[in-house]
C-alpha positions as MATLAB code, in Angstrom:
seq = 'MKKNQKVWLSLTTLIVGIVFTAITYFSTTFASKPIAVITDNHIQDTLINKTKDNYENKDEVRQQILHLKIISGKYRGKRFVVTNTYSPSQAVSQKYRPHQRVIVSFIKEKPKLVEPKRDWVVVLSMFLTISLIILITGKQASLLLISMVLNSIIFYFVIKNDIKENGTKIFLVYGIAAILFTLISLIIVQGFNQKMIVTLCATLLGVFVSFGIFYLVMRLTHEHGIDYEAVDYATQDPRALFLSQTILGVLGAVMDEATDIVSSLYALAKHKVDLTFKELFLSGRTLGQEIMGPLINVLVLIFMAEALPMTILYLRDNNTLVYTFKYTLSLGVIQSLSSAIGIVLTVIFATLASSVFLKK';
ca = [
       0.000    0.000    0.000;
       1.375    3.424   -1.014;
       1.960    6.145    1.525;
      -0.860    8.366    0.194;
      -3.292    5.448    0.299;
      -2.379    4.717    3.916;
      -2.862    8.363    4.897;
      -6.255    8.640    3.200;
      -7.477    5.317    4.583;
      -6.323    6.329    8.055;
      -8.101    9.696    7.801;
     -11.254    8.016    6.494;
     -11.223    5.598    9.424;
     -10.772    8.483   11.855;
     -13.675   10.431   10.305;
     -15.907    7.347   10.453;
     -14.834    6.921   14.067;
     -15.819   10.517   14.899;
     -19.246    9.918   13.322;
     -19.759    6.715   15.321;
     -18.546    8.500   18.446;
     -21.185   11.208   17.974;
     -23.857    8.568   17.381;
     -22.787    6.693   20.511;
     -22.726    9.894   22.562;
     -26.347   10.773   21.715;
     -27.643    7.194   21.521;
     -29.631    5.646   24.378;
     -30.711    2.487   22.563;
     -28.188    0.041   23.991;
     -28.142    1.374   27.562;
     -29.292   -1.144   30.169;
     -30.076    1.660   32.653;
     -31.818    5.020   32.172;
     -29.752    7.905   30.783;
     -30.116   11.474   32.001;
     -28.571   14.782   31.019;
     -27.569   17.497   33.484;
     -29.474   20.614   32.379;
     -27.582   23.124   34.537;
     -25.450   25.771   32.883;
     -23.766   26.366   36.219;
     -23.847   23.741   38.943;
     -24.319   24.866   42.526;
     -21.297   23.505   44.382;
     -21.087   23.972   48.162;
     -18.359   23.165   50.650;
     -19.804   20.986   53.419;
     -16.808   19.964   55.445;
     -13.033   19.919   55.555;
     -11.344   16.740   56.696;
      -7.884   15.974   58.034;
      -6.649   12.629   59.325;
      -3.981   11.730   61.869;
      -1.276   11.922   59.188;
      -2.137   15.496   58.108;
      -3.788   14.330   54.862;
      -6.345   17.010   53.954;
      -9.464   16.776   51.830;
     -12.858   18.383   51.451;
     -16.428   17.166   51.222;
     -18.484   19.135   48.700;
     -22.091   18.885   47.549;
     -23.560   19.556   44.100;
     -27.212   20.308   43.323;
     -27.964   18.757   39.914;
     -31.058   19.176   37.725;
     -31.595   16.075   35.588;
     -33.730   15.398   32.556;
     -34.316   11.698   31.889;
     -33.868   10.902   28.176;
     -34.429    7.131   28.142;
     -36.353    4.442   29.953;
     -39.612    4.426   31.886;
     -39.235    7.971   33.207;
     -38.239    9.557   29.904;
     -39.006   13.290   29.739;
     -39.314   13.745   33.480;
     -37.127   16.115   35.454;
     -35.569   15.563   38.861;
     -33.315   17.366   41.310;
     -30.578   15.270   42.959;
     -27.624   15.957   45.194;
     -24.113   14.596   44.675;
     -21.557   14.520   47.462;
     -17.932   14.239   46.391;
     -14.357   14.951   47.414;
     -12.039   16.950   45.113;
      -9.586   14.052   45.208;
     -12.322   11.956   43.483;
     -10.787    8.733   44.772;
     -14.149    7.107   45.514;
     -16.579    9.792   44.341;
     -17.310   11.686   41.131;
     -17.637   15.369   40.290;
     -20.152   16.132   37.533;
     -20.074   18.894   34.918;
     -22.808   20.981   33.237;
     -24.674   19.244   30.370;
     -22.911   15.960   31.083;
     -24.749   12.732   30.274;
     -25.013   10.338   33.187;
     -26.317    6.869   33.957;
     -28.926    6.714   36.714;
     -30.881    4.066   38.557;
     -34.264    4.455   40.214;
     -34.965    3.406   43.795;
     -38.569    3.943   44.906;
     -39.096    6.224   41.895;
     -36.203    8.453   42.907;
     -33.116    8.714   40.672;
     -29.657    7.861   41.940;
     -26.490    8.806   40.070;
     -24.449    5.785   38.971;
     -21.638    7.127   36.785;
     -20.977    9.348   33.742;
     -21.881    7.932   30.330;
     -18.478    6.944   28.938;
     -19.247    4.507   26.094;
     -18.445    7.183   23.497;
     -14.910    7.469   24.915;
     -14.375    3.749   24.290;
     -15.610    4.068   20.688;
     -13.380    7.086   19.994;
     -10.328    5.364   21.506;
     -10.971    2.221   19.464;
     -11.225    4.066   16.128;
      -8.231    6.265   16.948;
      -6.176    3.130   17.608;
      -7.337    1.523   14.348;
      -6.521    4.719   12.451;
      -2.979    4.796   13.821;
      -2.476    1.086   13.070;
      -3.536    1.663    9.445;
      -1.241    4.685    9.151;
       1.746    2.715   10.435;
       1.214   -0.785    9.022;
      -0.955   -0.330    5.936;
      -2.366   -3.659    4.690;
      -1.189   -5.443    7.838;
      -3.771   -3.487    9.862;
      -6.619   -5.838    8.951;
      -4.561   -8.866   10.009;
      -3.577   -7.226   13.291;
      -7.196   -6.381   14.064;
      -8.357   -9.921   13.259;
      -5.632  -11.266   15.523;
      -6.706   -8.943   18.359;
     -10.360   -9.935   18.023;
      -9.624  -13.668   17.970;
      -7.263  -13.401   20.939;
      -9.925  -11.459   22.853;
     -12.461  -14.207   22.153;
      -9.994  -16.881   23.307;
      -9.201  -14.844   26.419;
     -12.920  -14.637   27.254;
     -13.316  -18.418   27.101;
     -10.091  -18.916   29.064;
     -11.484  -16.718   31.861;
     -14.817  -18.574   31.751;
     -13.023  -21.906   32.039;
     -10.802  -20.615   34.832;
     -13.865  -19.452   36.791;
     -15.544  -22.825   36.206;
     -12.493  -24.695   37.523;
     -11.979  -22.075   40.290;
      -8.263  -21.848   39.528;
      -7.576  -25.549   40.134;
      -6.152  -26.263   36.652;
      -4.009  -23.181   36.296;
      -1.113  -24.746   34.377;
      -3.340  -26.603   31.919;
      -5.700  -23.695   31.205;
      -3.122  -20.929   30.849;
      -0.498  -23.166   29.265;
      -2.928  -23.996   26.445;
      -3.951  -20.328   26.300;
      -0.316  -19.255   25.825;
       0.079  -21.711   22.946;
      -3.173  -20.568   21.286;
      -2.361  -16.859   21.673;
       1.058  -17.380   20.099;
      -0.103  -19.677   17.312;
      -3.052  -17.535   16.191;
      -1.134  -14.245   16.386;
       1.805  -15.535   14.350;
      -0.238  -17.421   11.735;
      -2.503  -14.447   11.032;
       0.221  -11.802   10.957;
       3.106  -13.770    9.400;
       1.339  -16.626    7.621;
       2.155  -20.318    7.894;
       5.783  -20.432    6.788;
       9.262  -21.237    8.003;
       9.750  -17.879    9.725;
       6.500  -18.337   11.659;
       7.487  -21.831   12.823;
      10.897  -20.602   14.014;
       9.258  -17.680   15.878;
       6.690  -20.036   17.408;
       9.376  -22.431   18.655;
      11.496  -19.620   20.102;
       8.490  -18.012   21.821;
       7.155  -21.193   23.401;
      10.625  -22.261   24.539;
      11.193  -18.835   26.097;
       7.814  -18.876   27.876;
       7.812  -22.393   29.290;
      11.519  -22.681   30.117;
      11.595  -19.325   31.918;
       8.347  -20.059   33.749;
       9.698  -23.512   34.633;
      12.823  -21.928   36.158;
      10.667  -19.410   38.007;
       8.369  -22.121   39.401;
      11.305  -24.360   40.347;
      12.873  -21.529   42.349;
       9.524  -20.954   44.058;
       9.308  -24.620   45.087;
      12.915  -24.826   46.228;
      12.493  -21.756   48.433;
       9.061  -22.970   49.652;
       7.628  -19.677   48.330;
       8.963  -17.747   51.317;
       8.527  -14.006   51.016;
       5.703  -14.188   48.447;
       2.632  -12.531   49.956;
      -0.297  -13.725   47.858;
      -2.722  -11.731   49.984;
      -1.401   -8.652   48.153;
      -3.198   -9.778   44.960;
      -5.899   -7.164   44.287;
      -9.546   -8.234   44.308;
      -8.759  -11.950   44.624;
     -12.045  -13.819   44.091;
     -10.386  -17.227   43.983;
      -7.081  -18.778   45.034;
      -4.681  -15.759   44.915;
      -1.719  -18.049   44.215;
      -3.403  -19.325   41.041;
      -4.164  -15.779   39.933;
      -0.560  -14.744   40.498;
       0.790  -17.685   38.454;
      -1.638  -17.014   35.597;
      -0.575  -13.352   35.546;
       3.049  -14.466   35.403;
       2.503  -16.820   32.444;
       0.711  -14.169   30.378;
       3.247  -11.501   31.365;
       6.171  -13.665   30.258;
       4.382  -14.443   26.971;
       3.919  -10.748   26.152;
       7.585   -9.950   26.669;
       8.958  -13.069   24.965;
       6.797  -12.953   21.822;
       7.801   -9.373   21.103;
      11.501  -10.147   21.347;
      11.363  -13.453   19.468;
       9.492  -11.823   16.576;
      12.051   -9.004   16.319;
      15.074  -11.313   16.347;
      13.718  -13.956   13.962;
      12.351  -11.371   11.490;
      15.672   -9.510   11.427;
      17.729  -12.678   10.950;
      15.286  -13.921    8.304;
      15.774  -10.714    6.298;
      19.547  -10.957    6.779;
      19.684  -14.598    5.633;
      17.492  -13.818    2.634;
      19.695  -10.997    1.386;
      23.023  -12.641    2.178;
      22.731  -16.316    1.313;
      26.385  -17.137    1.996;
      26.130  -16.490    5.746;
      27.695  -19.172    7.910;
      26.064  -20.611   11.014;
      28.515  -18.722   13.217;
      27.885  -15.378   11.475;
      24.128  -15.799   11.751;
      24.376  -16.784   15.412;
      26.645  -13.851   16.281;
      24.317  -11.460   14.443;
      21.355  -12.747   16.449;
      23.255  -12.507   19.716;
      24.291   -8.923   18.976;
      20.720   -7.984   18.067;
      19.432   -9.631   21.235;
      21.924   -7.726   23.366;
      20.749   -4.468   21.800;
      17.021   -4.982   22.457;
      17.229   -6.972   25.685;
      18.012   -3.982   27.918;
      15.250   -1.667   26.601;
      12.674   -4.473   26.823;
      13.488   -5.198   30.460;
      13.397   -1.473   31.250;
       9.981   -1.181   29.571;
       8.676   -4.009   31.769;
       9.998   -2.344   34.926;
       8.557    1.056   33.947;
       5.127   -0.432   33.179;
       5.138   -2.174   36.552;
       6.232    1.009   38.343;
       3.516    3.056   36.617;
       0.858    0.523   37.643;
       2.019    0.367   41.272;
       2.634    4.121   41.677;
      -0.843    5.190   42.976;
      -1.028    2.519   45.683;
       2.603    3.098   46.678;
       1.978    6.809   47.191;
      -1.222    6.046   49.112;
       0.559    3.620   51.454;
       3.470    6.001   52.069;
       1.167    8.985   52.677;
      -0.645    6.918   55.308;
       2.666    6.738   57.200;
       3.390    3.078   56.431;
       7.003    1.965   56.449;
       8.877    1.393   53.210;
       9.171   -2.342   53.991;
       5.417   -2.680   54.574;
       4.640   -0.653   51.426;
       6.970   -2.787   49.316;
       5.442   -5.979   50.703;
       1.855   -5.109   49.785;
       2.223   -2.956   46.661;
       5.490   -3.799   44.919;
       6.682   -7.290   45.847;
       4.500   -9.342   43.476;
       5.146   -6.968   40.587;
       8.905   -7.179   41.137;
       8.720  -10.994   41.082;
       6.729  -10.968   37.836;
       9.141   -8.485   36.277;
      12.075  -10.723   37.210;
      10.395  -13.796   35.694;
       9.728  -11.857   32.476;
      13.334  -10.638   32.465;
      14.520  -14.253   32.684;
      12.324  -15.039   29.682;
      13.750  -12.107   27.723;
      17.329  -13.218   28.353;
      16.628  -16.864   27.454;
      14.677  -15.921   24.328;
      17.784  -14.292   22.874;
      19.432  -17.731   22.989;
      16.409  -19.689   21.754;
      15.525  -17.285   18.921;
      19.144  -17.036   17.765;
      19.751  -20.807   17.848;
      16.459  -21.616   16.104;
      17.130  -19.007   13.417;
      20.731  -20.159   12.910;
      19.655  -23.792   12.477;
      16.500  -23.434   10.364;
      16.904  -20.161    8.477;
      20.376  -21.111    7.296;
      18.668  -23.701    5.081;
];
């Protein structure tokens, strides 16, 4: 696909996305609960109380008077006045704006605010992502989107099966899931060819060998120092949830690296057919050394960004650094280390597999 075609197709997708976003914003057809619009031009906002805890953390409690017009459901066309109490920190409460669309529920014929109507944000984000993918990849965009949809469907059934088994078959369920995610992604994007098979082998070796080392270390140390109670919102065995997170986390890191190394060595072997095994292996090792550091740093930064809010909250509540690390950072550090092991091993597996198979 030519550059101009990619730009025009990307712009067309973005324009279509803006149209669908507008339709979604004004639509009430698919809402399971009544939708209302705040009719105020200026919302009356009053300070009720100022709060301060034992650790000098300060906040306020404020109250809004909101005039609502119901635009869907049984009470469509009716108007109500409701109050909303919130804190400016908005940690567990929500501040509303004039003319904002909100979701409400009725209790004894009185409306109660649930949350802002945000479905249009999801639609806009989705089309913006598709537009950028088209702009960058061109014809590959359709394959990437198909891969994402199929992987999402598989992930849904994996979660359903995991809930059914209540986390008792963690290795079987998520081991098969890792194989399916890898196989479908590579076949759709790369096609069924020698390069895909080499990438598949390198990815699966990196995932299962690194996870095997990680699990072996856990068993040898009797899992001392791993606080599974720190798993957020654990609705089943937290240990099983932690292991499933680790498998999928390792897969994400390993597949990215294996694809980069194998694709680069494939292009090198195709353009320079007289490469020896040693030259190909050294090229792969050098490439792996170049991308290994940034990949590990990306993993650490993603983990730090995810853990940052809870870490700040724990430290502001005057908890010790050891206690904060134990309940907000420890599990993430362990998962990052297991993924880092996978990244290092994948350099070896991807380089060896490429040197053996691509040389032919």
